[in-house]
N, C-alpha and C positions, 0 to 999 in steps of 0.2 A: 503493500500500500504506500510506498513512497511516492510523493508528489513533488515534482520539481527538485529543489535542493534540500528541502526539509523533510522531516518525518511526520507522518500523520498518525496520531494515536486514535484508537477506536473510542467512541463516546458511548456511554451507557446512560439511558434515561430510565428512571424508575418512577412509576406512578402508584400511589397508595390511596386508598379511600380513607378519608378522615371524617368520622361520624360526629364531628364537633358541633358546636352550637352556632354555626354561621347563620342559619335560618332564624334562629331565636334572636340573635343579635340584630339581624336585618329587620325583623318585626318590631323589636324594641326601638330601633332608630327611626323606623317609619312612624311608629306611635308617638315618639317624642317630637318628631318633625310636625306631625299633624296637630299635636297639642300646642306647639309654638305658633303655628299658623292660625289656629283658632283663637289663641290668646291675643295675637296681633289684630285679628279681625274684631274681636270683642272690644279691644282698646280703641280702635278706629271708630267703631260704631258708637261707643260711649262718648268719644270726643265730638263726633258729628251731632249726637243727640244733645249734648250740652251746648254746642254752638247754636243749634236751632232754638233750644229753650231760651238761651240768652237773647237771641235775635227777636224772639216774640216779646220780650220785656222792654226792648229799646224802641225808640221812635223810628219811624220810617225814614228812608233816605230821601234826598231831594227828588229822585225819580219816582218815589212812592213805593219802592220795594222794601222788603224787610232788611234791616241792617245786621249783617253777619259779624260785625265787630272787627273789620279789617284793620282799623287804626290800632286797636288793642293788640291784635295779632302781630302787627308790624313792630309795635313797641316791645312785645315779648321776644320777638326774634332779635331785635337790637340788643336787648338786655342779655340774652343768651350769648350773643356774639361778644359782648364786652366781657362777660364772665369767662368765656373760652380764651380770650386774649390775655386776661389777667392770669389765668391758670397756666397758659403757655409761658408767660414771663416768669412765674414762680418756678416752673419746671426748668427753664433755662438757668435761673439763679441757683437752683438746687444742684443741677449738673455741674455748674461752674464751681460751686463750693466743694462738691465731691472730688472734682478733678484737682482743685487746688490743695486739698488736704491729703491727697494720695489714696491709698487703699484703706479707707475707713468703711467697714461694712454698713454701719448705720446710715451714713451719708449716701452711700450707693443705693440702699433700699429706699431712702426718702426721695432720691432723685428719680428712681424708677417709678415710684408711686405717684409722684407729681407729674411725670410724663404721661402715665396712664390716665390720670384725672384730666389732663389737658386734652388728650385724644378723645376721651368720652365727652367732655364739654364741647369740643368742636363738632362731634357727631350730633349732639343734641342741638347745637346752634344751627347746623345745616338742616336738620329735620324740621326745626321750628321755622326756619326761613322758607322751606318748601311748603309747609302748611300755610304760612301767611300768603305766599304766592297763590296757592290753590284757592284760598278764601277770596283773595282779590279777584281772581278770574271768575269765580262763582258769583261774586257780588256784581261784577260787570254784566254777566249773562242775566242775572236776576233783574237788573235795571233795564236791560234791553227788552226782555220778555214783558216786563211791566209796561214799559212805554208802548211796545207793539200792541199789547192787549188793550190798553186804554185807547189807542188810536183806532183799533179795529172796532171797539164798542162805539166810539164817537161817530165813525163813518157809517156804521150800521144804523144808529139812531137817526143820523142826518138823512140817510137814504130812505129809511122807513117813513120819516116825517114828510119828505118830499113826495113819496109815492102814495101817501094816504089819499090825496085828492084824485089820483089817477086811476084808482082801482074801481072796477064796476061795483055796483051796490051789493051784489051777491057775495063779495069777498070782504065786506066791511066787518063782519063778525070776527074775522081773523085778526084784525087790527086792535080789537078791544084788549087783547093780551099785552100789547105794547104799551 
């Protein structure tokens, strides 16, 4: 079996059946994943429910639609961003202190913890900003729908009032509902 200038060694492959718990682990991972998805759905649904409940207690917008609290949502996003920036600065300071002092385990742990907090705060800030943007877009659409609907009603009433005198007498009973 020599090939070219080298020697080829025979290869042996051995396959064994492992009656391990792979399927059980797969089921557990699937169950855990579905529970996380359900918890995220419940969290988003509760957030939307509280937004709508709050909107019903606020005054209507200038367009006449319900106010979803876009201003408050933008303020919350800005506050989350400021918190993330502050935690990032703390993490940098903690890392600089740990580097300056050398190999001090407590400082290294504190620097890593501060960095983790900064990352988490940045993720929260990003999510809060996305929620504010989604509410802003939804508020715009609500305003457009409200204006469109009011315009449609106005034109329908105008058309109906102009058509009132044009209808033959046998259709007048239909106009009593207007």
